[in-house]
Residue frames as qw, qx, qy, qz and C-alpha x, y, z in Angstrom:
[[0.297, -0.492, -0.636, -0.516, 63.83, 92.86, -36.54],
 [0.198, -0.341, 0.431, -0.812, 62.01, 94.71, -33.76],
 [0.074, -0.195, -0.954, 0.214, 59.93, 92.83, -31.42],
 [0.349, -0.446, -0.415, -0.712, 56.14, 93.24, -31.59],
 [0.086, -0.036, 0.695, -0.713, 54.60, 94.09, -28.25],
 [0.021, -0.523, -0.851, -0.040, 50.99, 92.86, -27.40],
 [0.141, -0.513, -0.252, -0.809, 48.24, 95.44, -27.90],
 [0.183, -0.092, 0.562, -0.801, 46.73, 96.99, -24.82],
 [0.079, -0.452, -0.889, 0.007, 43.59, 95.26, -23.74],
 [0.178, -0.262, -0.146, -0.937, 40.83, 97.80, -24.41],
 [0.332, 0.072, 0.699, -0.630, 38.27, 95.77, -22.24],
 [0.653, 0.188, -0.176, -0.712, 35.96, 94.94, -25.14],
 [0.885, 0.055, -0.422, -0.190, 36.84, 91.24, -25.11],
 [0.591, -0.619, 0.488, -0.169, 37.98, 89.36, -22.01],
 [0.343, 0.450, -0.817, -0.108, 40.63, 86.78, -22.52],
 [0.429, -0.083, 0.804, -0.403, 38.53, 84.55, -20.18],
 [0.084, 0.141, 0.940, 0.300, 36.41, 81.87, -21.57],
 [0.482, 0.267, 0.185, -0.814, 32.93, 82.58, -22.94],
 [0.558, 0.318, 0.764, -0.058, 30.14, 80.62, -24.68],
 [0.133, 0.418, -0.428, -0.790, 30.03, 81.15, -28.47],
 [0.717, 0.434, 0.514, -0.183, 27.54, 80.28, -31.24],
 [0.064, -0.461, 0.601, 0.650, 29.12, 79.85, -34.72],
 [0.724, 0.480, 0.375, -0.325, 26.88, 79.49, -37.72],
 [0.203, -0.390, 0.696, 0.568, 28.22, 77.88, -40.87],
 [0.681, 0.378, -0.119, -0.615, 26.50, 77.52, -44.20],
 [0.652, 0.260, -0.677, -0.221, 25.86, 73.88, -45.18],
 [0.901, -0.387, 0.063, -0.187, 25.71, 70.62, -43.42],
 [0.117, 0.652, -0.744, 0.090, 29.05, 69.48, -42.11],
 [0.900, -0.020, -0.420, -0.119, 29.64, 65.72, -42.12],
 [0.861, -0.491, -0.012, 0.136, 31.35, 63.64, -39.43],
 [0.740, 0.138, 0.003, 0.659, 34.89, 64.20, -41.07],
 [0.167, 0.621, -0.030, 0.766, 34.59, 68.08, -41.04],
 [0.548, -0.742, -0.074, -0.379, 32.99, 68.10, -37.58],
 [0.888, -0.286, -0.141, 0.331, 35.93, 66.21, -36.19],
 [0.445, 0.409, -0.130, 0.786, 38.02, 69.42, -36.81],
 [0.234, -0.556, 0.107, -0.790, 35.91, 70.92, -33.92],
 [0.532, -0.153, -0.819, 0.152, 36.09, 68.50, -31.07],
 [0.145, -0.147, -0.578, 0.790, 35.40, 71.08, -28.37],
 [0.368, 0.136, 0.007, -0.920, 32.14, 72.21, -29.89],
 [0.462, 0.347, 0.772, -0.264, 28.63, 70.73, -30.07],
 [0.105, 0.058, -0.549, -0.827, 26.98, 70.78, -33.46],
 [0.416, 0.461, 0.695, -0.364, 23.42, 70.99, -34.53],
 [0.166, 0.241, 0.629, 0.720, 21.79, 71.24, -38.04],
 [0.186, 0.626, 0.451, -0.609, 19.33, 74.12, -38.45],
 [0.585, 0.739, 0.039, -0.331, 17.82, 74.25, -41.90],
 [0.816, 0.531, -0.104, 0.204, 20.58, 74.44, -44.36],
 [0.117, 0.779, -0.448, 0.423, 23.18, 75.40, -41.80],
 [0.765, -0.143, -0.541, 0.318, 25.39, 73.98, -39.10],
 [0.247, -0.845, 0.146, -0.452, 25.50, 75.60, -35.85],
 [0.701, 0.073, -0.549, 0.450, 28.45, 75.01, -33.51],
 [0.387, -0.831, 0.079, -0.391, 28.28, 76.03, -29.81],
 [0.827, -0.120, -0.363, 0.412, 30.83, 75.68, -27.03],
 [0.410, -0.889, 0.090, 0.182, 32.94, 77.54, -24.37],
 [0.778, 0.343, 0.003, 0.527, 36.13, 78.89, -25.78],
 [0.409, -0.692, -0.012, 0.595, 38.86, 81.22, -24.65],
 [0.274, 0.812, -0.194, -0.477, 40.23, 83.97, -26.97],
 [0.038, -0.483, 0.797, 0.360, 42.92, 81.65, -28.53],
 [0.425, 0.244, 0.869, -0.064, 40.32, 78.87, -28.83],
 [0.465, 0.738, 0.370, -0.320, 37.89, 81.04, -30.73],
 [0.229, 0.764, -0.428, -0.426, 40.70, 82.30, -33.08],
 [0.245, -0.245, 0.921, 0.181, 41.71, 78.66, -33.64],
 [0.461, 0.468, 0.737, -0.158, 38.18, 77.68, -34.53],
 [0.400, 0.827, 0.043, -0.393, 37.89, 80.68, -36.93],
 [0.044, 0.641, -0.673, -0.367, 41.14, 79.73, -38.58],
 [0.343, 0.009, 0.937, 0.073, 40.13, 76.21, -39.03],
 [0.464, 0.668, 0.506, -0.287, 36.92, 77.37, -40.56],
 [0.281, 0.840, -0.261, -0.384, 38.88, 79.38, -43.10],
 [0.134, -0.465, 0.844, 0.231, 41.44, 76.69, -43.79],
 [0.392, 0.193, 0.900, -0.009, 38.65, 74.32, -44.61],
 [0.039, -0.061, -0.524, -0.848, 37.02, 76.75, -46.92],
 [0.049, -0.564, -0.809, 0.159, 33.77, 76.75, -44.94],
 [0.003, -0.563, -0.251, -0.787, 31.36, 79.78, -45.36],
 [0.234, -0.274, -0.605, 0.710, 31.10, 81.53, -41.93],
 [0.119, -0.658, -0.552, -0.498, 27.69, 83.15, -41.53],
 [0.428, -0.795, 0.000, -0.430, 27.70, 84.33, -37.93],
 [0.534, -0.031, -0.647, 0.544, 29.87, 84.36, -34.69],
 [0.398, -0.680, -0.082, -0.611, 28.07, 85.41, -31.55],
 [0.141, 0.181, -0.774, 0.589, 28.94, 85.43, -27.89],
 [0.602, -0.444, -0.495, -0.443, 26.01, 83.90, -25.98],
 [0.248, -0.434, 0.559, -0.662, 25.08, 83.98, -22.30]]
C-alpha cells in the first residue's frame, strides 16, 4: 500500500494555535461539556458557545467529538 504524503500547506490555515468560537445548537449539560475541557462555555439563547485557543489538531479533535456526540454544529469561527 503506498504511503500518503502530507498535503502542501497553502498558507490559508496556520498550524499554530488560534482562538476559536464554536456555536452548537442547544444547551449542553455538565456531562457533555466535560468532553471539551480546553474550552470555555457560555449559553447564548438556545445555543451553547465554546471558545478557546486550539492548534489545528485540537480544532479537528473538537469537531470530531462534536460529530461523535451527535451535536448540531452551527458555526466555527476563528476570532482575534
